[in-house]
Every structure is written in C-alpha cells, then in structure tokens.
C-alpha positions in Angstrom: 151.3 118.0 47.8 149.5 121.2 49.0 146.2 119.5 48.4 147.2 116.5 50.5 148.3 118.8 53.3 145.0 120.6 53.2 143.1 117.3 53.2 145.0 116.1 56.3 144.5 119.4 58.1 140.7 119.2 57.5 140.6 115.6 58.6 142.4 116.4 61.8 140.0 119.3 62.5 137.0 117.0 62.1 138.4 114.3 64.2 139.8 116.3 67.1 137.8 119.5 67.5 134.9 118.1 69.5 137.1 116.5 72.2 139.0 119.8 72.6 135.8 121.3 74.0 136.7 119.6 77.3 137.0 122.2 80.1 135.3 124.9 78.1 131.8 126.0 79.2 129.0 125.9 76.6 128.4 129.1 74.6 125.2 129.9 76.5 127.1 129.6 79.8 129.6 132.3 78.9 128.9 135.7 80.5 130.1 139.1 79.4 131.6 141.3 82.1 129.9 139.3 84.8 130.0 141.1 88.2 131.5 139.4 91.2 129.5 138.4 94.3 130.1 141.7 96.0 129.3 144.0 93.0 126.2 142.1 91.7 123.9 143.1 94.6 124.9 146.7 94.2 124.0 146.7 90.5 120.7 144.9 91.1 119.8 147.5 93.7 120.9 150.4 91.4 118.5 149.0 88.7 115.7 149.5 91.3 116.9 153.1 91.8 118.5 152.3 95.2 122.1 153.4 96.0 122.5 152.1 99.6 124.3 148.8 98.6 126.7 150.6 96.2 127.4 153.2 98.9 128.2 150.5 101.5 130.3 148.5 99.0 132.5 151.5 98.1 132.7 152.7 101.7 134.0 149.2 102.7 136.7 149.3 100.0 137.8 152.7 101.2 137.9 151.9 104.8 139.9 148.7 104.2 142.1 150.4 101.6 141.1 147.8 98.9 142.1 150.2 96.2 142.1 147.7 93.3 138.6 146.5 94.1 137.5 150.1 94.7 138.7 151.1 91.2 137.0 148.2 89.5 133.7 148.8 91.4 133.7 152.5 90.7 134.3 151.8 87.0 131.4 149.3 86.8 129.0 151.5 88.7 129.8 154.5 86.6 129.3 152.4 83.4 125.9 151.4 84.7 125.1 155.0 85.5 125.7 156.0 81.9 122.3 154.6 81.0 120.5 154.5 84.4 121.7 157.2 86.8 118.6 157.9 88.9 120.2 156.1 91.9 123.4 158.1 91.6 121.5 161.4 91.4 119.6 160.5 94.5 122.8 159.5 96.3 124.4 162.8 95.3 121.5 164.9 96.4 121.2 163.2 99.8 125.0 163.0 100.4 126.7 165.7 98.3 130.0 165.3 100.1 130.2 161.5 100.2 133.6 160.6 98.9 132.3 157.4 97.3 129.5 159.2 95.4 132.0 161.9 94.3 134.3 159.1 93.0 131.5 157.6 90.8 130.4 161.0 89.7 133.9 161.9 88.5 134.4 158.6 86.7 131.0 159.0 85.0 131.8 162.5 83.9 135.0 161.4 82.2 133.3 158.5 80.5 130.4 160.7 79.2 132.6 163.1 77.4 135.3 160.7 76.2 133.8 160.0 72.8 132.7 163.6 72.1 134.4 165.4 69.2 134.9 168.2 71.7 136.4 165.8 74.3 139.4 167.9 75.4 137.3 171.1 76.0 134.4 169.2 77.7 136.8 167.2 79.9 138.5 170.3 81.2 135.2 171.2 82.9 135.4 167.9 84.7 138.6 168.9 86.6 136.8 170.2 89.7 134.8 167.0 90.1 138.1 164.9 90.1 139.6 167.3 92.6 136.6 167.0 94.9 136.9 163.1 94.7 140.6 163.3 95.5 139.9 165.5 98.5 137.2 163.0 99.7 139.9 160.7 101.0 143.6 161.8 100.6 144.7 158.2 100.8 142.7 157.1 97.8 144.7 156.5 94.6 141.6 156.0 92.4 140.8 159.7 91.9 144.3 160.0 90.7 143.8 157.2 88.2 140.8 159.1 86.9 143.0 162.2 86.8 145.6 160.3 84.7 142.8 159.3 82.2 141.5 162.9 82.3 145.0 164.2 81.5 145.3 162.0 78.5 141.9 163.1 77.2 142.8 166.8 77.7 146.1 166.6 75.8 148.1 167.3 79.0 151.9 167.5 78.5 154.4 165.1 79.9 155.3 167.4 82.8 151.8 167.7 84.0 151.2 164.0 83.6 154.3 163.1 85.6 153.1 165.3 88.5 149.8 163.4 88.5 151.6 160.1 88.3 153.8 161.0 91.3 150.6 161.7 93.3 149.1 158.4 92.3 152.1 156.1 93.1 152.7 158.0 96.3 149.4 156.7 97.5 149.7 153.2 96.0 153.0 152.3 94.3 151.7 149.2 92.6 148.1 150.2 91.7 147.2 148.3 88.6 144.7 150.9 87.3 147.1 153.7 87.6 149.8 151.7 85.7 147.4 151.0 82.9 146.5 154.7 82.7 150.2 155.6 82.4 150.7 152.9 79.8 147.9 154.3 77.6 149.4 157.7 77.9 152.8 156.4 76.7 151.4 154.4 73.9 152.0 155.3 70.2 148.3 156.0 69.8 148.7 158.9 72.3 151.8 160.7 73.5 154.6 158.1 73.4 155.8 155.3 71.3 155.8 151.5 71.3 159.3 151.4 72.7 158.4 153.8 75.5 155.3 151.7 76.2 157.3 148.5 76.4 160.1 150.0 78.5 157.6 151.3 81.1 155.6 148.1 81.2 158.7 145.9 81.6 160.2 148.0 84.4 156.8 148.1 86.2 156.5 144.3 85.9 160.0 143.8 87.4 159.1 146.0 90.4 155.6 144.6 90.9 154.6 142.6 93.9 154.3 138.8 93.5 151.0 137.8 92.0 150.2 141.4 91.1 148.4 142.0 87.8 151.0 144.7 87.2 153.3 141.8 86.3 151.2 141.3 83.2 151.5 144.9 82.0 153.9 144.0 79.1 151.1 142.0 77.5 149.1 145.3 77.3 152.1 146.9 75.6 152.1 143.9 73.2 148.3 144.4 72.6 148.9 148.1 71.8 151.6 147.2 69.3 149.6 144.5 67.6 146.5 146.7 67.2 147.9 150.1 66.7 150.7 149.4 64.2 153.2 152.1 63.6 156.7 152.5 62.3 158.6 151.0 65.3 159.3 147.3 65.0 159.2 145.3 68.2 161.0 142.0 68.0 158.9 138.9 68.1 161.0 137.7 71.0 159.8 140.7 73.1 156.2 140.0 72.3 156.6 136.3 73.3 158.3 137.3 76.5 155.4 139.6 77.4 153.0 136.7 76.7 155.0 134.3 78.7 155.1 136.6 81.7 151.3 137.0 81.5 150.9 133.3 81.3 152.8 132.9 84.6 150.6 135.6 86.2 147.5 133.8 85.0 148.7 130.5 86.4 148.9 132.1 89.9 145.1 132.4 90.0 142.4 129.7 90.1 140.6 128.7 86.9 137.4 130.6 86.3 138.4 133.4 88.7 136.7 136.7 87.8 139.5 138.8 89.2 142.1 138.1 86.4 139.5 137.6 83.7 140.3 140.8 81.8 144.0 140.0 81.8 143.3 136.5 80.6 141.1 137.7 77.8 143.7 140.2 76.8 146.4 137.5 76.9 144.3 135.2 74.8 143.9 137.9 72.1 147.7 138.4 72.0 148.4 134.7 71.9 146.0 134.3 68.9 147.7 137.1 67.1 151.0 135.4 67.8 149.5 132.1 66.5 150.3 130.3 69.8 147.2 128.2 69.5 147.7 125.7 72.3 148.6 128.5 74.8 145.5 130.4 73.7 143.3 127.3 74.3 144.9 126.9 77.8 143.9 130.4 78.7 140.4 129.9 77.3 140.0 127.0 79.7 141.2 129.2 82.6 138.8 132.0 81.6 135.9 129.7 81.9 132.6 131.6 81.7 134.2 135.1 82.2 134.5 136.8 78.9 135.2 140.6 79.1 134.3 143.4 76.7 138.0 144.4 76.5 139.8 143.5 74.3 137.1 142.0 72.0 135.2 145.3 71.7 138.3 146.8 70.0 137.8 144.4 67.1 134.0 143.9 67.0 130.7 145.5 67.9 129.7 142.2 69.4 132.4 141.4 71.9 130.7 138.2 73.3 130.1 136.9 69.8 133.7 137.7 68.8 135.0 135.8 71.9 132.9 132.7 71.1 133.8 132.8 67.5 137.6 133.0 68.2 137.2 130.3 70.9 135.9 128.0 68.2 138.7 129.1 65.8 141.4 128.3 68.4 140.0 124.8 68.9 140.1 124.3 65.1 143.7 125.4 64.9 144.8 123.2 67.8 142.8 120.2 66.3 144.6 120.6 63.0 148.0 120.0 64.7 147.0 116.7 66.4 147.9 113.6 64.4 145.1 111.5 62.9 146.7 108.3 64.3 148.4 109.1 67.7 151.1 106.8 68.9 150.3 104.3 71.6 152.3 104.3 74.8 154.3 101.3 73.3 155.6 103.5 70.5 153.4 102.2 67.7 150.1 103.3 66.3 147.2 102.8 68.6 145.1 99.7 67.6 141.4 99.4 67.9 141.9 97.1 70.9 144.2 99.4 72.8 142.7 101.1 75.9 
C-alpha cells in the first residue's frame, strides 16, 4: 500500500508540476534584494563614487517624514558602503554635519562591528555616532532604531532598552523597523523568550495602522520560534494565526510589489515550515521576481539559490496533492473530448 501511495504521488508530481509554474517568473528573472526605482539610481551613482543622488534621496525622505523609506534606504546604502565607501567618505568630508550622512555612517558602523568576537566592546565606541545622527533631526526615529540594534549588541539591560524604545515610539509609534528591533531584543536568542516575543508581536499587530507591515510582526515571532528552537512550546494554532495575519497583510499589496517583498519571503519560509504548501505557492506568485536575502541567508550561504530550490520544492508538494484524473464540471471524470 505504501508503494502504491508513493507511485501515485510521483505520478501526480510529473503530471502537474509544469502547469504550476504559471504566474512564477523564470529562474533567471528572479532578483535578489532588487532596489526600487528611487534607490537604484543612488546605488549606481555610489558605484561611481558619487554621493549626490543618495544625499538627495535621504534628504527627501527626511523632509517628507517618510521614515519607513528612510530606514530602508539608509540600510541599503550602508550595506553598499561596507565594500565600497569612497562616496560616503567624500560625503562626510564635504558635509560633516549632514544628518543624512551621519545616519548612514552610524548604520555602517554598527554593521561593521556586528560580527566581531569583540562586538560589545567595539559597538560601545559607536555610541557617539548614533547620538550625532539622532541630533541631526530630532523628529527622525531611524537613529533610534539603530540605537535599539546597538543596545542589543552591547548587552544593554531591559531598563536601558525601554528608555530607547520610548524615544523611538515617541517619534513614530508604528515604525516597522523599530518594532522589528524590539522583537529581536525580546527573542529567545537574545534577552527574552518565545512567549515574550509572541506577546509583543501580537499586541503590536493589534495596535497597528491598517495596511502597516507591523501587522505581520507575529510571523517574525513565528520565524524566530521555528529557527531558534528552545524549551518553550508555542501551540501550532498560534503559529498558524501568525501566518494567516501575514497572508492578510500581503493581500493588501499588489503582486510583485517590492515594498512588502521581505515580509512575503519571510511568510513563505514560515508556511513551508508549517507544510502549508498551497499558501506558500500563493505567496511565491505574489513575490514575483523579488527574492530577499532574509530569511534565506539564515539557512544557506546562497540565499537566491535556496529561494529558487524551495520554490521548485513547493511546486512539487502542491503537484503531489492534485488528483491524476480531476473531476469534470458534471461530476464525473474528465473525458478526452471535454473542453
């Protein structure tokens, strides 16, 4: 009987996998961490050693209080500067008090020392850079997100972290990046537990604005639980509820939208771990060509390759559940003459 089931499963895969590729871009069309139309020119210019476009981009986000965009762009520019920072050095030398240059400099400094064995000691020296970025524009919550990450890396206690959190949410109560930073601090891998992590994420999601990515925060808690392990047992129902909430958030955005791409990639990982294959395939179609390093770089040194491999695997799993002989609309098996 087991052999028969295996044979039927394989036959279904062969028959149905190719048609499940509908709506999925080809492998060579999938991009990893593709910049949006505003960031792309800034990165191209930075590759030429020019900082003007990056400066104008970040200035525009600050003046318009586009804090979510500002956070994302600062992260991406700092990541680029880790390997090519001539443009940033020129920017800093020509405009040493520019709040946008200070922001990228602070983010870069935290990133540079994060993987060091002496992380806590080295990061403490970065404190003045973060303070300078925060003073650049008192309205800006992004330096406080950096401060929250910095506090986690320097082993800051709960009291100190709560003070920083209060400063962050005072500036932007629903800022996604700050909420993610707090969630990481509360995770079992750092200074909290899986229950604390879930409790915080669920409360934040309830209080979030409609359409905000903060509503998908519980799926990050689910990811932490599924990848970090630990003694606490989170009920499967709670994991499914986190995934369902993130599915609803994803549905509020257009297919192949780069803005929710990371949340969709993260949600897909969680759905795969929960073996919710059809839901995972639905998200892969919504992701389109926008693969993101996170979360795939947590499980592979080749995040794009991992994404594509798992995408194929999801199609195979879904294909194995589709009957070999689907019923016709009249209730019987479809005949060769049916259309």
